[in-house]
KOLSE-774434 format. One line per field, with one value per residue (C-alpha): x, z negated, y negated; residue number from 1. Coordinates in Angstrom, 1 decimal. Each point is the difference from the previous one (the first is absolute). Last residue first. Example, Ala and Ser with C-alpha at 12.3 -4.5 7.8 and 13.67 -1.06 7.14 Angstrom:
x: [13.7:-1.4]
z: [-7.1:-0.7]
y: [1.1:3.4]
nr: [2:1]
! end
This chain:
x: [25.4:-0.1:3.4:-1.2:-3.0:2.1:2.3:-2.9:-1.5:3.3:0.5:-3.5:0.5:3.3:-1.5:-2.9:2.4:2.2:-3.1:-1.2:3.5:0.1:-3.5:1.1:3.2:-1.9:-2.7:2.7:1.6:-3.4:-0.6:-2.3:-2.9:-0.4:2.0:3.2:3.8:1.9:3.4:1.9:3.8:2.4:3.8:2.9:-1.2:-1.4:-3.7:-2.7:-3.6:-3.1:-2.8:-3.4:-2.5:-3.1:-2.8:-1.5:-2.0:-1.5:-2.7:-2.7:1.8:-0.9:2.7:1.4:0.5:3.0:2.3:-0.9:2.7:2.0:3.4:1.8:3.5:0.5:3.6:3.0:3.4:2.6:-0.6:-2.2:1.3:0.5:-3.2:-1.9:-2.9:-0.6:-2.1:0.5:1.5:-0.2:2.3:-2.0:-2.9:-3.5:-2.2:-3.7:-2.3:-3.0:-3.0:-2.2:1.6:2.4:-0.2:1.3:-1.5:2.6:2.2:1.9:1.2:-1.6:-1.9:-3.2:-2.4:2.0:-2.0:-0.9:0.1:3.0:0.6:1.4:3.4:1.3:-3.5:0.5:0.3:2.9:2.1:-2.6:2.0:2.3:1.0:3.0:0.8:2.8:0.3:-3.6:-0.3:-2.1:2.0:1.6:1.4:-2.1:0.7:-2.7:-1.2:-3.2:-1.9:-2.3:0.8:-0.3:-2.6:-0.5:3.7:0.9:3.3:3.2:2.2:1.3:-3.0:-2.5:-3.6:-2.8:-3.3:-3.0:-1.2:0.2:-2.6:1.3:-1.2:2.3:-1.6:0.1:-2.2:-3.0:-0.6:3.2:3.3:1.9:3.6:3.0:3.5:2.5:3.7:2.8:2.8:1.5:2.0:3.3:0.7:3.4:2.3:1.0:-3.0:0.7:-2.6:-1.6:-3.4:0.3:-0.6:-3.8:-0.2:-0.4:-3.1:-1.0:-1.1:2.9:2.4:-1.1:0.6:3.5:1.0:2.8:2.1:-0.4:2.0:-1.8:1.0:-2.4:-1.5:-2.2:-3.6:-1.4:-1.0:-1.7:-2.0:-1.1:-1.1:-2.1:-2.3:-1.9:-3.8:-2.3:-3.8:-2.3:-3.7:-3.4:-3.7:0.6:-0.8:0.1:0.4:-0.9:1.0:-1.7:1.5:-3.1:-2.3:2.1:2.3:3.5:0.9:-1.2:0.3:-2.9:0.2:-3.0:2.2:3.4:0.7:1.9:-1.7:-2.8:-2.7:1.2:-1.2:1.6:3.5:3.0:1.2:2.0:-2.4:0.5:-3.1:0.7:-3.5:-3.6:-3.3:0.8:-3.1:-1.0:-2.7:-3.1:1.4:0.0:3.0:1.2:2.9:2.3:0.8:1.4:3.5:2.3:-0.6:1.2:0.2:-0.4:-1.2:-0.7:-3.3:-3.3:-1.5:-0.8:2.4:2.7:-0.2:0.2:2.9:2.0:-0.7:1.6:3.1:0.3:0.0:-1.8:2.5:-2.4:-3.1:-2.5:-2.8:-3.5:-3.4:-3.2:-2.0:-1.4:-1.8:0.8:1.9:2.2:0.3:2.0:-0.7:3.1:0.2:3.0:-0.3:-0.3:1.0:-1.1:-3.7:0.5:0.5:0.6:-2.1:-0.1:1.8:-1.5:0.8:-1.9:-2.1:3.2:1.1:-3.1:2.1:-1.4:2.2:2.5:-0.5:3.3:1.4:2.8:3.2:1.9:3.1:-0.1:1.9:2.5:1.2:-1.1:1.4:1.7:-1.2:1.0:-1.2:-3.4:-2.6:-2.1:-1.3:1.6:2.0:-3.3:-0.6:-2.5:-1.4:-3.8:-0.5:1.0:3.0:1.8:2.8:1.3:3.2:1.8:3.2:0.3:3.4:0.8:-2.1:-3.8:-2.2:-3.0:-3.5:-1.2:3.2:-1.8:-2.4:-2.5:-2.0:-3.1:-2.2:2.2:-1.4:0.3:3.1:2.6:3.0:-0.4:-3.7:0.9:2.7:-2.2:-2.7:2.3:0.7:-3.7:-0.9:2.4:3.6:0.5:3.1:0.3:3.6:0.6:2.5:3.3:1.4:3.4:1.1:-0.1:-3.6:-2.3:-3.1:-1.5:-3.6:-0.6:-2.6:-3.3:-1.2:0.5:-0.4:2.0:1.9:3.7:1.1:-1.6:2.0:0.7:2.6:-0.2:-3.7:-2.0:0.7:-0.4:-2.8:-0.1:-2.6:-0.6:-3.4:-1.3:3.2:0.2:-2.8:0.9:-2.3:1.2:0.2:3.7:0.2:-2.6:-3.6:-1.7:-3.6:-3.1:-2.7:-3.7:-2.5:-3.7:-1.5:-0.8:-2.2:-2.3:0.5:-2.4:-2.9:-2.8:-1.2:3.5:2.5:2.1:2.9:0.8:3.1:3.4:1.0:3.7:2.7:1.9:-2.4:0.9:3.5:3.6:-1.0:2.3:-2.5:-2.0:-3.1:-3.7:-2.6:-3.6:-2.9:-3.3:1.4:-1.5:-1.7:0.7:-2.6:1.4:-0.3:0.7:2.9:1.6:-0.1:1.6:2.6:1.1:0.2:2.2:3.0:2.5:2.6:2.8:0.7:3.1:1.9:-2.5:-0.6:-3.7:0.1:2.3:-2.5:-2.7:2.3:1.1:-3.5:-1.1:2.8:-1.0:-3.3:-3.6:-2.6:-2.5:1.2:-2.9:1.2:-1.3:-1.7:0.5:-2.5:0.6:-0.9:2.7:2.4:1.9:0.5:2.6:-1.0:2.6:3.7:3.1:-1.4:3.1:-0.5:-1.9:-3.1:-2.4:2.1:-0.8:-3.6:-0.4:-1.4:2.8:-1.0:2.5:-0.8:-0.7:-1.4:-2.2:0.0:1.3:1.3:1.3:-2.2:0.6:-1.6:-3.3:-0.4:-3.7:-1.4:1.5:-1.6:1.5:-0.5:2.6:-1.2:1.8:-1.5:2.9:2.1:3.4:3.2:3.4:-0.4:0.2:3.0:-0.9:1.3:-0.5:1.0:1.8:2.6:-3.1:-0.6:-2.6:-2.3:-3.1:-3.7:-0.8:-2.6:-0.7:2.4:-0.6:-2.5:0.0:-3.0:2.0:2.5:-2.7:-1.9:1.1:1.0:3.6:-0.9:1.3:1.3:1.4:1.9:0.3:-1.8:-0.1:3.5:-0.4:2.1:3.3:1.6:3.4:1.8:-0.9:1.4:-1.8:0.5:-2.2:-0.1:-2.8:-0.1:-1.6:-3.5:-2.8:-1.9:0.7:-2.9:1.1:-2.5:1.4:3.5:-1.0:-2.1:2.8:2.5:-2.3:0.0:3.8:0.5:-0.2:0.0:1.9:1.2:-1.8:-2.0:0.5:-1.7:-1.5:-2.5:-3.5:-1.6:1.5:2.6:2.0:3.6:1.7:3.7:1.0:-0.6:-1.8:1.9:3.3:3.2:-2.0:1.5:-3.3:-3.7:-2.6:-3.5:-3.2:-3.4:-2.3:-3.6:-0.6:-2.8:-3.1:-2.1:0.6:2.4:-0.8:3.3:0.1:0.1:3.1:0.0:1.7:3.3:0.5:3.4:2.4:0.2:3.5:1.3:2.2:1.4:-2.2:1.8:3.3:-0.3:-3.0:2.1:0.7:-3.6:-1.3:1.5:-1.1:-3.5:-0.1:1.2:-2.8:-2.6:1.3:-0.1:-3.6:-1.0:1.5:-1.7:-3.5:1.2:2.1:-2.8:-1.8:3.3:0.9:-3.2]
z: [-35.2:-0.9:1.6:3.2:0.2:-0.5:2.8:2.4:-0.8:0.6:3.3:1.1:-0.7:1.9:3.0:0.0:-0.2:2.8:2.2:-0.7:0.8:3.3:0.9:-0.7:2.0:3.0:-0.3:0.0:3.1:1.7:-0.7:-2.7:0.7:0.8:2.3:1.7:-0.1:1.7:-0.7:-2.6:0.0:-2.8:0.0:-2.5:-2.5:2.7:-0.3:2.2:-0.2:1.5:0.0:-1.7:0.3:-2.2:0.2:2.9:-2.2:-1.9:2.6:-0.1:-2.7:-3.5:-1.8:-3.3:1.5:-2.3:2.8:2.1:2.5:-0.4:1.5:0.0:0.8:0.2:-0.7:1.6:-1.9:-1.6:-3.8:-1.3:-2.9:2.0:2.0:-1.0:2.4:1.9:0.8:-3.6:1.0:3.7:2.8:1.3:1.0:-1.5:3.0:-0.3:2.8:1.9:1.7:-3.0:-2.2:-2.8:-3.3:-2.2:-0.3:-0.2:-3.0:2.1:2.5:-0.3:3.3:0.9:2.9:3.1:3.2:2.2:3.8:0.6:-3.0:-3.1:-1.6:-3.5:-1.5:-3.8:-3.1:-2.0:-2.7:-0.1:-2.4:1.5:-1.5:-0.1:-0.6:0.0:-0.4:0.0:0.2:2.9:1.2:2.8:-2.5:-0.4:0.5:-1.0:0.9:-1.5:1.4:-1.3:-3.7:-1.9:2.4:0.5:-1.1:0.1:1.1:-1.5:0.4:-3.5:-1.3:0.8:-0.2:-0.5:1.9:-2.3:1.3:3.5:-0.5:-0.4:2.4:2.7:3.4:3.1:2.7:1.3:2.8:-0.3:1.9:-2.4:0.9:-2.4:1.5:-2.6:0.5:-1.3:-2.7:-1.8:-2.7:-1.6:-3.2:-0.5:-2.9:-1.0:-2.4:-1.9:0.4:-3.3:0.9:3.5:-1.4:-0.1:3.8:1.7:0.9:-3.6:0.5:-2.2:1.9:3.3:-1.3:-1.2:3.2:1.2:-3.2:0.7:3.2:3.1:1.9:3.0:1.9:3.1:1.2:2.6:2.8:-2.1:-2.2:3.1:1.7:-3.0:0.3:-3.3:0.3:-2.2:0.5:-1.0:-0.9:1.5:-0.8:-3.6:-3.4:-3.6:-2.8:-3.7:-2.9:-3.4:-2.6:-0.4:-0.4:-0.3:-2.9:-0.7:-1.6:3.0:-0.3:1.4:-0.1:2.3:3.1:-0.8:3.5:3.2:3.0:1.8:-2.1:1.5:3.4:3.4:-1.4:2.0:-2.6:-2.1:-2.9:-3.8:-2.2:-3.7:-1.0:1.3:-1.8:-2.0:-1.5:1.4:2.4:-2.0:-0.1:3.8:1.2:-1.2:2.3:-1.9:-2.6:2.7:-1.2:1.6:3.5:3.4:2.9:3.8:0.3:3.6:1.8:-1.7:0.8:-3.6:-0.2:1.9:-2.5:-3.0:1.5:0.6:-3.5:-1.4:2.2:-1.0:-3.7:-3.1:-2.6:-2.9:1.6:-1.3:2.5:-0.8:-0.4:1.9:-1.3:1.6:-2.3:-1.4:-3.0:2.0:3.8:1.6:2.1:0.1:-0.5:1.3:-1.1:2.9:3.5:3.7:-0.6:-1.0:-3.3:-1.8:-2.9:1.0:2.6:0.7:0.0:0.3:3.1:2.0:-0.1:2.0:2.1:3.4:2.5:2.1:3.2:1.3:0.2:2.5:0.8:3.1:-0.2:2.3:-2.2:-0.2:3.5:3.4:3.1:1.3:-1.9:2.5:-1.0:1.6:-1.5:0.8:-3.2:-1.6:-2.4:-1.4:-1.2:0.4:3.2:0.5:0.3:3.6:-1.0:1.7:-1.8:1.7:-2.1:-2.3:-2.0:-1.0:-1.8:-3.6:-2.5:-0.3:-0.1:-2.3:0.2:2.7:2.0:3.1:0.4:-2.0:1.1:-2.3:-1.6:1.5:-0.1:-3.0:-2.2:-0.2:1.3:3.6:-0.1:-0.8:2.7:2.7:-1.1:0.6:3.5:0.8:-1.9:2.0:0.5:3.7:-1.0:-3.8:-0.2:-2.1:-2.9:-0.9:-2.5:0.9:0.0:3.8:0.0:-3.1:0.7:-2.0:0.2:-2.2:-2.6:-1.0:-1.2:-3.8:-0.7:-0.1:3.2:0.5:1.4:1.8:1.0:3.0:0.7:-3.5:0.3:-3.2:-1.6:-3.8:-1.8:-3.8:-2.0:2.3:-0.3:-2.8:-1.7:-0.6:2.2:3.0:1.6:3.2:-0.1:0.8:2.0:2.5:-0.4:2.2:1.0:0.1:2.1:0.1:2.6:-0.9:1.7:3.6:2.4:0.6:-2.8:-3.0:-0.4:-0.3:3.6:1.3:0.6:3.2:-0.9:2.7:1.9:-1.2:-1.0:0.7:-2.5:-0.9:-2.9:-1.5:-0.8:1.0:3.2:1.3:-0.2:3.2:-1.9:1.1:-2.8:0.0:-0.2:-1.9:-3.5:-1.8:-3.3:-1.7:-1.6:-3.1:-0.6:3.5:0.3:-3.2:1.4:3.3:-2.0:-1.8:3.2:1.7:-2.3:1.2:2.7:-0.2:0.6:0.2:-1.1:-2.7:-0.9:0.4:3.6:0.9:-1.2:2.1:3.1:-0.3:-0.6:3.3:1.8:-1.6:1.9:-0.8:2.8:-1.9:-3.4:-0.7:-1.9:-3.5:-1.0:-2.7:0.1:0.1:3.7:0.9:-2.6:1.5:-1.7:0.5:-2.4:-2.4:-0.5:-1.2:-2.7:-1.8:-2.8:-0.7:-2.1:2.9:1.8:-2.2:-0.2:3.7:1.9:0.0:2.1:2.6:0.8:2.9:0.0:1.7:3.4:3.5:2.2:3.4:3.0:3.4:-0.9:-0.9:3.5:0.9:-3.2:0.3:-2.9:-2.7:-3.4:-2.6:-3.4:-2.5:-3.5:-1.6:2.7:0.1:-1.6:1.7:1.4:3.8:2.2:3.5:3.5:3.2:3.5:1.8:1.8:1.3:2.4:-0.4:2.5:-1.6:0.6:-1.1:-2.5:0.3:-0.3:-3.8:-2.7:-2.8:0.1:1.6:-2.8:-2.3:-3.1:0.5:-3.2:0.9:2.0:3.2:3.1:2.3:3.0:1.7:-0.6:2.1:1.2:2.4:-0.2:-1.8:-3.2:-0.4:-3.2:-3.7:0.1:3.3:0.1:-3.0:-3.6:-2.5:-3.8:-3.2:1.4:-2.5:-1.7:2.6:1.7:3.7:0.6:-3.1:1.5:3.4:-1.4:-2.3:2.9:1.8:-3.0:-0.3:3.5:3.7:2.3:2.7:-1.6:2.6:-1.1:1.3:2.0:-0.4:2.6:0.1:0.6:-3.2:-2.5:-1.5:-1.1:-2.6:-0.2:-3.4:-3.7:-2.7:0.7:-0.8:2.1:3.3:3.5:1.8:-1.1:-2.3:1.1:1.0:1.3:2.3:0.8:1.8:-1.8:2.3:-2.2:-3.2:-2.6:-3.6:-1.7:-2.7:-3.5:-2.2:-3.6:-0.9:-2.0:-3.7:-0.6:-0.9:-3.5:-1.3:-0.4:3.1:0.7:1.1:1.9:-1.2:2.4:-1.9:-3.2:0.2:1.1:-3.4:-1.9:2.6:0.0:-3.8:0.0:2.5:-2.2:-3.1:1.8:1.1:-3.5:-1.6:2.4:-1.6:-3.6:0.4:1.5:-3.4:-1.7:2.7:-0.4]
y: [41.2:-3.7:-0.4:1.6:-2.2:-3.1:1.1:0.7:-3.4:-1.7:1.9:-0.8:-3.7:-0.1:1.8:-2.5:-2.9:1.3:0.5:-3.5:-1.4:2.0:-1.2:-3.6:0.6:1.2:-2.7:-2.7:1.5:0.1:-3.7:-1.3:-2.3:-3.6:-2.3:1.2:-0.5:2.8:-1.7:-2.0:0.3:-1.1:-0.5:0.4:2.6:2.3:-1.1:1.5:-1.2:1.5:-2.6:-0.3:-2.9:-0.2:-2.4:1.9:2.3:-2.9:-0.8:-2.6:-2.0:-1.1:-2.2:1.3:3.5:0.5:0.8:-3.1:1.1:3.2:0.5:3.4:1.2:3.7:1.2:1.7:-0.1:-2.3:-0.5:-2.9:-2.1:-3.2:0.6:-3.2:-0.1:-3.2:-3.1:-1.1:-3.3:-1.1:1.2:2.9:-2.3:0.3:-0.5:-0.8:1.0:-1.5:1.7:-0.7:-2.7:0.9:-1.7:-2.8:-3.5:-2.8:-0.9:-2.6:2.7:3.4:0.0:1.7:-0.8:0.7:-0.3:3.0:-0.5:2.2:2.4:-1.6:-0.7:-0.7:-0.2:-0.3:2.1:-1.5:1.6:2.7:2.2:2.6:3.2:2.3:3.6:2.6:3.8:1.1:3.8:1.2:3.0:-1.9:-2.5:-3.2:-3.7:-2.4:-3.5:-1.3:-3.0:-2.7:0.4:-3.3:-1.3:-3.8:-0.6:-3.6:-1.5:-1.5:3.1:-0.5:-1.8:2.7:-1.5:2.5:-0.4:-0.4:-3.4:1.3:2.7:3.6:2.6:-1.2:-0.5:2.2:-1.6:2.0:2.5:2.0:0.2:-2.2:0.7:0.3:-0.4:1.2:-0.5:2.2:0.2:3.0:-1.7:1.0:-2.0:-1.7:-0.9:-3.6:-0.5:3.3:2.7:1.2:-1.4:1.4:3.5:-0.7:-0.2:-3.4:-2.0:-0.5:-3.6:-1.3:2.2:-1.5:-3.5:1.0:1.7:-2.2:0.6:3.8:-0.1:1.4:3.2:0.1:2.9:-0.3:0.5:-2.3:2.4:2.6:-2.4:-1.9:3.2:1.0:-3.1:-0.1:0.0:-2.1:0.4:-2.8:0.5:-0.6:0.6:-1.0:1.4:-1.4:2.5:0.5:2.2:-0.5:-2.2:-2.3:3.0:3.1:1.1:-1.1:3.3:2.0:3.8:2.0:3.8:0.7:-0.3:-1.6:-1.2:1.1:-1.5:1.9:-1.8:-3.3:1.3:0.4:0.4:-1.3:-2.5:2.4:-0.7:0.1:-0.6:0.6:-0.9:0.4:-0.5:-3.2:-1.6:-3.4:1.4:-1.0:-3.6:0.0:-2.0:-3.4:-0.8:-2.5:2.6:2.2:0.8:2.6:-1.3:1.5:-2.5:0.0:3.5:1.1:0.5:-0.3:3.4:0.7:3.0:-1.9:-2.9:2.3:2.0:-3.1:-1.2:3.2:-0.5:-3.7:0.5:1.2:1.4:-0.8:-1.5:2.6:0.4:-1.1:1.7:0.9:3.0:3.2:2.4:3.5:-1.2:-2.3:0.2:-2.7:-3.2:-2.2:-3.8:-2.1:-3.6:-2.4:-1.0:0.4:-0.5:-3.6:-1.9:3.3:1.3:3.6:2.1:3.5:3.7:3.2:-0.9:-0.8:3.6:1.2:2.4:-1.0:1.8:-2.1:-1.8:-1.3:-3.6:-0.1:-2.0:-1.1:-2.1:-3.1:-2.4:2.8:-0.9:1.3:-1.8:3.1:3.1:2.6:3.5:-0.6:2.3:3.1:1.6:3.0:-2.2:-1.2:3.5:2.8:-1.6:0.0:-3.8:-0.3:-2.2:-2.8:-1.8:-3.1:-0.1:2.5:0.0:-3.6:0.1:-0.8:-2.0:-0.3:-3.1:-0.3:1.3:-2.4:0.5:-1.3:2.9:2.0:3.0:0.2:2.7:2.7:3.5:2.3:0.4:2.8:-1.8:1.3:-1.0:-3.6:-0.2:1.5:-2.5:-2.9:1.1:0.2:-3.2:-2.1:-1.1:-1.1:-2.0:0.3:1.1:3.1:0.0:1.6:2.5:1.5:3.6:0.3:-1.2:-0.4:-2.0:-2.9:-1.2:-3.1:0.8:1.5:3.4:-0.5:-3.7:-3.2:0.8:-0.8:3.4:2.9:3.1:2.1:2.8:1.5:0.8:0.5:-3.4:0.1:-1.8:0.5:1.8:3.0:1.4:2.2:0.9:3.7:1.6:-2.3:-2.6:-1.6:-3.8:-0.5:3.2:-1.2:0.9:2.6:-0.8:2.1:-1.4:0.9:-1.1:0.5:3.1:1.0:1.9:-2.9:-2.6:0.2:-2.4:2.6:-0.8:0.7:-2.7:-0.5:-2.3:-2.6:0.8:-1.1:-3.5:-0.7:-0.2:-3.3:-0.7:3.4:-1.3:0.7:1.7:2.7:2.8:-0.6:-0.8:0.6:-0.3:1.0:-2.4:-0.8:0.8:2.9:0.2:3.4:2.3:1.6:3.7:1.2:-2.4:1.5:3.5:-1.1:-1.9:3.2:1.9:-2.6:0.8:-2.6:-0.4:-2.6:-3.7:-2.1:-3.2:-1.0:-3.7:-0.3:-1.3:2.9:2.5:-1.5:-0.2:3.6:1.2:-1.7:1.7:3.4:-0.4:-0.7:0.4:2.1:-1.3:-2.4:-3.1:-0.8:-3.2:-2.6:-2.9:-3.7:-0.3:2.5:1.5:2.9:3.3:2.8:2.7:1.4:0.7:-1.9:-2.2:-1.4:0.6:3.2:0.2:0.2:2.6:3.1:-1.1:0.3:-3.0:-2.6:-3.0:-1.1:-3.6:-2.4:-3.6:-2.6:1.8:-0.9:2.8:-1.1:0.1:1.6:3.3:-1.8:-1.4:0.9:-1.3:-3.5:-2.0:2.2:-1.6:0.9:-0.9:-2.3:0.3:-1.9:-1.7:1.7:-1.2:0.2:-3.5:-0.4:-0.9:-1.2:0.3:-2.1:0.9:-2.8:2.2:1.8:-2.9:-2.7:-1.7:1.4:0.8:3.6:-1.1:-3.7:-2.9:0.2:-0.8:2.7:2.4:2.8:0.0:1.3:-1.1:-3.6:-1.9:-0.8:-3.1:1.6:-1.8:2.6:-1.4:3.5:3.3:3.2:0.1:3.0:3.2:0.5:-1.4:-1.5:0.6:-0.7:-3.5:-0.6:-3.8:-1.0:1.3:-0.2:-0.2:1.4:0.7:0.9:2.7:2.7:1.8:-0.2:-2.8:-1.7:0.1:-1.3:-2.8:-1.1:0.0:-2.4:-2.3:0.4:-1.4:0.9:-3.1:2.0:3.3:2.1:3.1:3.5:2.7:3.5:1.2:1.4:-3.5:-1.2:1.3:-2.8:0.1:-2.2:0.9:1.3:-0.1:2.1:3.2:-1.7:-0.4:0.2:0.1:-0.2:0.4:-1.6:1.0:-1.7:1.0:-2.0:-0.4:-3.3:-2.0:-0.3:2.4:-2.0:1.4:0.7:0.5:2.7:-1.4:0.4:-1.0:-3.2:0.3:-0.7:-1.5:2.8:1.5:0.6:3.6:-0.1:-3.4:-3.0:-2.6:-1.6:-2.9:-1.3:-0.4:-3.7:-0.6:1.2:-2.9:-2.5:1.4:-0.2:-3.6:-1.0:1.8:-1.8:-3.4:0.7:1.1:-3.2:-2.4:0.2:0.3:-3.2:-2.2:-0.6:-0.9:-2.5:-1.9]
nr: [777:776:775:774:773:772:771:770:769:768:767:766:765:764:763:762:761:760:759:758:757:756:755:754:753:752:751:750:749:748:747:746:745:744:743:742:741:740:739:738:737:736:735:734:733:732:731:730:729:728:727:726:725:724:723:722:721:720:719:718:717:716:715:714:713:712:711:710:709:708:707:706:705:704:703:702:701:700:699:698:697:696:695:694:693:692:691:690:689:688:687:686:685:684:683:682:681:680:679:678:677:676:675:674:673:672:671:670:669:668:667:666:665:664:663:662:661:660:659:658:657:656:655:654:653:652:651:650:649:648:647:646:645:644:643:642:641:640:639:638:637:636:635:634:633:632:631:630:629:628:627:626:625:624:623:622:621:620:619:618:617:616:615:614:613:612:611:610:609:608:607:606:605:604:603:602:601:600:599:598:597:596:595:594:593:592:591:590:589:588:587:586:585:584:583:582:581:580:579:578:577:576:575:574:573:572:571:570:569:568:567:566:565:564:563:562:561:560:559:558:557:556:555:554:553:552:551:550:549:548:547:546:545:544:543:542:541:540:539:538:537:536:535:534:533:532:531:530:529:528:527:526:525:524:523:522:521:520:519:518:517:516:515:514:513:512:511:510:509:508:507:506:505:504:503:502:501:500:499:498:497:496:495:494:493:492:491:490:489:488:487:486:485:484:483:482:481:480:479:478:477:476:475:474:473:472:471:470:469:468:467:466:465:464:463:462:461:460:459:458:457:456:455:454:453:452:451:450:449:448:447:446:445:444:443:442:441:440:439:438:437:436:435:434:433:432:431:430:429:428:427:426:425:424:423:422:421:420:419:418:417:416:415:414:413:412:411:410:409:408:407:406:405:404:403:402:401:400:399:398:397:396:395:394:393:392:391:390:389:388:387:386:385:384:383:382:381:380:379:378:377:376:375:374:373:372:371:370:369:368:367:366:365:364:363:362:361:360:359:358:357:356:355:354:353:352:351:350:349:348:347:346:345:344:343:342:341:340:339:338:337:336:335:334:333:332:331:330:329:328:327:326:325:324:323:322:321:320:319:318:317:316:315:314:313:312:311:310:309:308:307:306:305:304:303:302:301:300:299:298:297:296:295:294:293:292:291:290:289:288:287:286:285:284:283:282:281:280:279:278:277:276:275:274:273:272:271:270:269:268:267:266:265:264:263:262:261:260:259:258:257:256:255:254:253:252:251:250:249:248:247:246:245:244:243:242:241:240:239:238:237:236:235:234:233:232:231:230:229:228:227:226:225:224:223:222:221:220:219:218:217:216:215:214:213:212:211:210:209:208:207:206:205:204:203:202:201:200:199:198:197:196:195:194:193:192:191:190:189:188:187:186:185:184:183:182:181:180:179:178:177:176:175:174:173:172:171:170:169:168:167:166:165:164:163:162:161:160:159:158:157:156:155:154:153:152:151:150:149:148:147:146:145:144:143:142:141:140:139:138:137:136:135:134:133:132:131:130:129:128:127:126:125:124:123:122:121:120:119:118:117:116:115:114:113:112:111:110:109:108:107:106:105:104:103:102:101:100:99:98:97:96:95:94:93:92:91:90:89:88:87:86:85:84:83:82:81:80:79:78:77:76:75:74:73:72:71:70:69:68:67:66:65:64:63:62:61:60:59:58:57:56:55:54:53:52:51:50:49:48:47:46:45:44:43:42:41:40:39:38:37:36:35:34:33:32:31:30:29:28:27:26:25:24:23:22:21:20:19:18:17:16:15:14:13:12:11:10:9:8:7:6:5:4:3:2:1]
! end
């Protein structure tokens, strides 16, 4: 009996197990390159004669174009919706009526600001299947006891409903309505632009009802072009050769959209523009007195084509007064502003798409895709320079906008950030991850040209590390690298792609594509071969970001003469200079001591790369090292010559202190887990072993002191540029002073001496060459 029942229950059990396995990856979503679930095709709602005719829009202080306060146009007037009894089902009806696939969330209590006019709907009870908000049961249209402090807002998905068609039910009020179409594109028309990446010039086309249509240019303005170019990642627009397009329009009959477009120029997206007048078409289908709209956009410096190098391979900020930090991709990050020689952040009070767009355009990108708040892309260091920023959208720089200089009540938990629109470069189509358990991991496979055809192949894993993995994850739109793998036998990729097609890859970590990194080109050299030894990665949406506090270094520095017999453990761990080996036990070593306070300002905990079972036990100090080289300490002369050095293993990575409201998670006692929690810091005090530089053999003078955290990039971080602290150091043989400590790049005095050294080397080389030439003659 049991044997006959087994086959019946087995499929059910297997299906349940499959659902459980897939459920653990649901939160990962569908990254670029993976097919989405099939969506239903749009059908226009069929409304009865007694159904109120309304139109919707998302308004207010928006931080994305697909969110905002729900506003309803009825009886020739815009009004709002009360949050009483509003739920996700009602939000679903709103979003689908606006052409979005689904609602993500909704917000009560006028999150997007208070609206004006009547409150058209109150106590809505939607099932989620209604074709218009007017069909949801409510108190009746215009019947409400709410105030505008109860205005409701929604967040819709980015994706549009396939085949969505805008249906205008209010023919006499077109100029009051926002544009709602399925999609927008710039289609390259001229052969000279079809092969270019990115596409910068062509017809502006909207997809309405599943068909691409052109827009008549009779009412088109430069403000409309500015918005279109911004949407596609371009900071500006330019004039084009209209004569060529007139000739093309005569040969091929365009299909025109029913409406014109009316933008003010500061919109971040076409959906925020107003509809213009209805397009007047002639009997032959052409628009009266007009041609299809053409735009010609100007790419920012990062994406601008040059005769020598195509487009720039690594992202470099264009504007020295503003920069983005902590983002996974080009064009996103925490906004930092340079003021009085010090980088600081912007408080997110009143932070919106207008202000974010000014930042994006200033840095050579398009309009803002999203204005982020609450330190979403990590917390900065230093002062908060700007608060309550208010921009018109036409400023050249964020520093030209109105703002409150006082930042009382603002902390780095409120740091503002942006995600900008950038040009579509198609990089993700030439790379894929294969064989992984989920879309965020796998063997790296590259599409290359071989013998006139495109083939997939693997990347040699020799020298493969975190920086290379970072570029792969960025190129695929998968965030940050969490691990770089030099063996991938456990990820069976495509057998046809086993052959190595790229070797010798060395990346700086800022490249937009793996092909931009240094590599061997056609001269492959990979002794280990591909297949099971090919390079692999795993990616993550978040990563830690370690930042050393420079003020603590400056304030805790002192000099100590310590007897050699008290430094035996430090000697065993190579924390003294090589000359200490000949030092008698009763003599002294001169140590430059200081404290290190290392903050985790990222979005994920900092954890050692090595698992606990591979940590190294050091008997002398009686503790485990989870990272053999966690920090490097170096003393340089002003011309860049290293005169003394030290290093620090991770004696114990733990949460010494945390911000208010954050609990400590890592503690080294009793062989505990090691790491640094987000918004916590680990303090290595000046009085513990190896927290020094041995300066016994250093002569008195002026020096540069440098500290580098995570120097070998063992653990991925959102930003490595802030892992360095540099200080000016003066030593007179009896005392030591540390001053002008700062995070990041070189100081002006260092640059001066570097240029001086370079000039000296050039002069020396020229003199040698001149001498050799004279001797030969």
